[in-house]
KOLVEX-443866 format. One line per field, with one value per residue (C-alpha): residue number from 1; x, y, z. Coordinates in Angstrom, 3 decimals. Each point is the difference from the previous one (the first is absolute). Last residue first. Layout:
KOLVEX-443866
k = c(NUM ...)
xx = c(X ...)
yy = c(Y ...)
zz = c(Z ...)
end
This chain:
KOLVEX-443866
k = c(262 261 260 259 258 257 256 255 254 253 252 251 250 249 248 247 246 245 244 243 242 241 240 239 238 237 236 235 234 233 232 231 230 229 228 227 226 225 224 223 222 221 220 219 218 217 216 215 214 213 212 211 210 209 208 207 206 205 204 203 202 201 200 199 198 197 196 195 194 193 192 191 190 189 188 187 186 185 184 183 182 181 180 179 178 177 176 175 174 173 172 171 170 169 168 167 166 165 164 163 162 161 160 159 158 157 156 155 154 153 152 151 150 149 148 147 146 145 144 143 142 141 140 139 138 137 136 135 134 133 132 131 130 129 128 127 126 125 124 123 122 121 120 119 118 117 116 115 114 113 112 111 110 109 108 107 106 105 104 103 102 101 100 99 98 97 96 95 94 93 92 91 90 89 88 87 86 85 84 83 82 81 80 79 78 77 76 75 74 73 72 71 70 69 68 67 66 65 64 63 62 61 60 59 58 57 56 55 54 53 52 51 50 49 48 47 46 45 44 43 42 41 40 39 38 37 36 35 34 33 32 31 30 29 28 27 26 25 24 23 22 21 20 19 18 17 16 15 14 13 12 11 10 9 8 7 6 5 4 3 2 1)
xx = c(56.136 -1.939 -4.048 -0.724 -2.970 1.932 2.122 -3.003 1.127 0.179 -3.195 -1.383 -3.251 -0.629 -3.536 -2.180 -1.692 -0.480 -3.894 1.424 2.210 -1.715 -0.032 3.712 2.485 0.548 0.367 2.917 1.774 -0.153 1.698 2.560 1.252 -0.185 2.314 2.309 0.755 -0.414 3.034 -0.312 -0.638 -3.827 0.198 2.442 2.822 1.891 0.299 1.525 2.844 0.670 0.172 2.136 2.154 0.693 0.916 2.527 1.606 -3.404 -0.424 -0.588 -3.417 -1.349 1.255 -1.994 -3.038 0.230 1.288 -3.603 -0.788 -3.102 0.002 -3.440 -1.964 -2.483 -2.789 -2.291 -3.557 -1.310 -3.382 -0.705 -3.138 -1.672 2.167 2.149 -0.303 -0.387 2.380 2.865 -0.340 0.174 3.036 1.878 -0.598 1.712 2.837 0.848 1.257 2.319 1.499 0.877 1.388 2.179 1.398 1.413 0.958 3.002 -2.063 -2.700 -3.533 -3.762 -3.330 1.268 3.442 -1.929 0.139 -2.069 -0.772 -2.945 -2.494 -2.350 -3.038 -2.162 -3.466 -1.278 2.882 -0.612 0.923 3.108 0.750 -0.888 2.035 3.121 1.473 -1.514 1.256 3.508 0.217 -0.819 1.872 3.217 -0.430 0.177 2.950 2.077 -0.452 -0.286 3.280 1.547 -0.640 1.203 3.272 0.555 -1.218 2.668 -1.417 3.209 -2.353 -2.994 2.256 0.456 -1.927 -1.206 -1.387 -1.156 -3.590 -1.834 -3.031 -3.043 -1.935 -2.461 -2.730 -2.831 1.967 -0.868 0.758 3.209 2.671 -1.626 -1.707 2.980 2.191 -1.583 -0.188 3.579 0.974 -2.036 2.166 2.851 -0.740 -0.880 3.249 0.545 -1.580 3.127 -1.093 1.146 -2.973 -0.124 -2.786 -0.928 -2.687 2.398 -1.327 0.830 3.205 1.198 -0.111 3.253 1.894 -1.703 0.980 3.946 -0.100 -1.044 2.720 2.513 -0.758 -1.085 -3.732 1.530 -0.032 -2.341 -2.469 -3.769 -2.143 -2.662 -1.659 -2.934 -2.365 -0.398 0.200 3.574 0.885 -1.169 2.160 3.221 -0.549 -0.582 3.329 1.542 -1.112 0.663 3.658 1.096 -1.371 -3.123 1.324 -3.685 -2.490 -2.392 -2.871 -2.407 -2.900 -1.416 0.719 -0.103 -1.127 0.669 -1.895 -1.158 -0.361 -3.594)
yy = c(40.666 -3.175 -0.125 -2.392 -2.175 -2.480 -0.449 -0.491 -3.189 -1.973 -2.132 0.149 -2.240 -1.487 -0.548 -2.739 -1.419 1.156 -1.051 -2.857 1.782 -0.808 -3.833 -0.194 0.043 3.857 -0.247 -2.465 1.562 3.268 -1.798 -1.255 3.574 1.119 -3.309 1.282 2.894 3.736 2.727 2.709 3.546 -0.134 3.063 -2.102 1.824 0.014 -3.775 0.150 2.548 -2.114 -3.309 1.887 1.391 -3.754 -1.172 2.677 -0.738 -1.149 -3.175 -1.482 1.800 -1.989 -3.241 0.935 0.218 -3.502 -1.093 1.677 2.940 1.140 3.051 0.303 -3.183 -0.312 -2.603 -1.381 -2.102 -2.320 -1.581 -3.626 -1.964 3.291 1.077 -1.128 2.281 3.219 -0.384 -1.842 2.911 2.412 -1.708 -0.387 4.104 0.809 -2.560 1.826 3.231 -2.704 -1.368 3.690 0.874 -2.781 0.537 3.011 1.257 1.996 3.068 0.241 -1.432 1.238 -2.447 -3.345 0.670 -0.140 -3.905 -2.671 -3.207 -2.096 -1.287 -2.820 -0.958 -3.055 -0.187 -2.814 -2.352 -1.975 3.574 0.005 -3.529 1.124 3.180 -0.875 -0.440 3.339 1.838 -1.561 0.874 3.711 0.475 -1.570 2.083 3.230 0.631 -3.345 -0.363 3.775 0.302 -2.645 1.023 3.783 -1.011 -2.483 3.037 2.493 2.850 2.709 2.781 -0.837 0.080 -2.876 -1.734 -3.523 -0.176 -3.503 -1.794 -2.743 1.293 -1.695 -0.624 -2.790 -1.002 -2.755 -2.885 -3.593 -3.751 0.720 -2.696 -0.902 3.108 2.096 -2.245 0.262 3.924 -0.058 -2.276 2.388 2.898 -2.476 -0.304 3.631 1.062 3.537 -0.903 -2.399 -2.050 -1.751 -0.988 0.725 -0.678 1.357 -1.615 0.347 3.370 3.262 -0.581 -2.510 2.940 1.657 -3.647 -1.203 3.269 -0.673 -3.320 1.728 2.283 -2.517 -2.070 -3.531 0.754 0.802 3.639 1.189 1.450 -1.448 0.198 -1.849 1.401 -1.875 2.767 0.752 3.845 0.235 -2.648 2.680 2.739 -2.176 -0.617 3.471 1.147 -2.396 0.762 3.872 -1.058 -3.552 -3.373 0.546 0.876 -1.732 0.191 -3.012 0.169 -2.530 0.593 -2.213 2.672 3.273 2.179 3.702 1.151 3.734 -0.276 1.024)
zz = c(36.314 0.388 0.146 2.979 -0.483 -2.103 3.251 2.188 1.359 -2.963 -0.308 -3.393 -0.167 -3.684 -0.653 -2.087 2.919 3.779 0.769 1.931 2.259 3.764 -1.488 0.007 -2.684 0.039 3.850 -0.705 -2.495 1.664 3.085 -2.528 -0.499 3.480 0.596 -2.986 2.006 -1.423 0.202 2.463 0.493 -0.381 -2.456 -2.258 -1.658 2.825 -0.012 -3.282 0.937 2.989 -1.878 -2.799 2.918 1.436 -3.619 -0.423 -3.142 -1.542 -1.382 3.794 0.277 -2.895 1.588 3.006 -1.932 -1.032 3.648 0.930 1.805 -2.075 -2.024 -1.587 -0.382 -2.723 0.960 -2.989 0.657 -2.012 1.207 -1.191 -0.631 -0.705 -1.371 -2.909 -3.053 1.634 2.818 -2.106 -2.348 2.572 2.066 -3.514 -0.649 3.046 -0.609 -2.949 2.467 1.673 -3.365 -1.070 3.399 -0.156 -3.161 0.600 3.668 -0.876 0.087 2.787 -0.411 0.725 -0.042 -0.579 1.181 3.685 -0.873 -1.227 2.601 -2.019 2.861 -1.709 2.140 -0.606 1.639 -1.585 0.910 -3.471 -1.732 2.091 -1.724 -3.454 0.121 1.298 -3.629 -1.246 3.309 -0.002 -3.697 0.276 2.850 -1.632 -3.136 2.073 2.163 -0.651 -3.953 -0.784 2.145 -1.339 -3.567 0.862 0.986 -2.715 -2.685 1.580 2.387 -0.150 -1.716 2.140 2.927 2.458 2.664 0.320 3.512 0.469 0.108 1.619 1.914 -1.881 3.355 -1.017 2.098 0.447 -1.432 0.937 0.323 1.813 -1.269 -3.384 -1.088 1.412 -2.113 -3.245 0.430 0.739 -3.209 -2.043 1.275 -0.874 -3.253 -0.312 0.819 1.215 3.385 0.652 2.820 2.962 1.827 3.902 2.589 3.267 2.645 3.022 0.521 1.651 2.121 -3.065 -2.566 0.498 0.496 -3.387 -1.751 1.482 -1.616 -3.434 0.400 0.747 -2.977 0.373 -1.407 -3.323 -0.983 -2.717 2.387 1.026 2.903 1.593 3.030 1.764 1.251 3.987 -0.230 1.448 -2.790 -2.437 2.094 -0.082 -3.647 -1.051 1.912 -2.012 -3.557 0.963 0.520 0.208 -0.552 -1.657 -3.769 -0.974 2.943 -0.210 2.319 1.149 2.302 2.831 2.287 -1.208 3.008 -0.014 3.078 0.860 3.574 1.614)
end
């Protein structure tokens, strides 16, 4: 008998859902039958938002976009109200929105530090706190927080991004302890995933193709991950098969962390 991941009659909110891992998650949740609600900063008329709708169309016609700045508490509250009014319920929150904010410890200025803290840490807390009541009403609410392999080990020049990604491990544990059993909270820490954000990092090198090839060589699987693979993890962790998972952050990095670098 096949293992079927069925999320019909479930509503999922995915932040930063129009590209990268967020888009991969949106596709996989649509395939699983969920109503997909995504948010990002861009207006609905933007080309990226329209491209998102085209990507999702083969999998679901029940897809909804809300323009929201996840660093703005007022806009997050408005999003919660819009979800109640337009969709009636929320079962799953995929707190994914974030950005690679990379510099060095010595060169990081206060503005860069503050922006990173707001986007890559504080927004996850604000989203969870604001969406908590509507998730509790579901009775089986799930929050997935996207951290990073930088939470476990990092590289020079990746400050202060790596600090906030490590802090998200503690946020996942705190939510899991305080908000269960009506809400489960689980983290996912992807490694190198083939996203536009990681391509920007490769492009920062003089030879971007060499940087990509060298990075792939550090992975025992000899490739980068895909957004759809991380999206599939999100779907599994939100279904009944994973109902005992809570307070844990799963590192999914193709074995890179297992390989001793010499």
